[in-house]
Steps between C-alpha positions, in 0.01 A plus 500: 500500500306226325260611230138423578336246274202617300165329561394239248121458507392192315261679267593865538268780598156521343332838466131521430434719196279734703793560735731572207246751369475663842879542525522632143227757567673614818843551340343682205301730728806588709732580206728688473563407866601151607205296621526215749306230676478143621326185383384244753532136402379168624680189373662702221176657366415869533216578740491880526684808374583776745581829329708695747581871470860583420605702803784658300280619210804454277544410133810290581446345842225358718434438868177355632290743703530340847133494606374352172787248504416391855129471416583278200721274712233475771234411243724232349566357845127493579436298182798266535666644190860602448686768307566323172569792271621856544438724204618841397545693179786652308294757306801636312712183494515132430324218688829385653628546856708807570799503736272668754237225457766242584634696797152552648359151435367366828282203400733233358216247459263736318500583132578861415287598202622806313270687263621729218325690227516348152346751262139542609492195724696358794705181525641326807769250588548301820822450694629358823730760653779499752747779575745322269295379206176479306367181350195470271201351679229302321168683501193382309170673442181294521 
């Protein structure tokens, strides 16, 4: 099997600072459980954050609640946006993909943004994921 190439956007993904703040607030509010959600993008720039309930209510795993997930996808479609970023938290771990994150990755063109607690704040890192590998993805805040 040939490994899938990772996407190479010319300028990376740009997150508006308000969207970063919205994601950070969501992961902090959900701790010690994993939080999750989507970010819609247009031409590589974030347009809207969709905080989606974690159907598993787990501190080590997430699954989008199906109705909220479908509503987010329908809203993106109505606006001509696409899933550009999938975020979740590792409240007790590092902001790096787990083996489960790799195995369950289903959006090879989207950035997976993993949040982890750093003292009293939260930090995040972006990755492109396939079942075989993780590669850092460029994400800027503006």
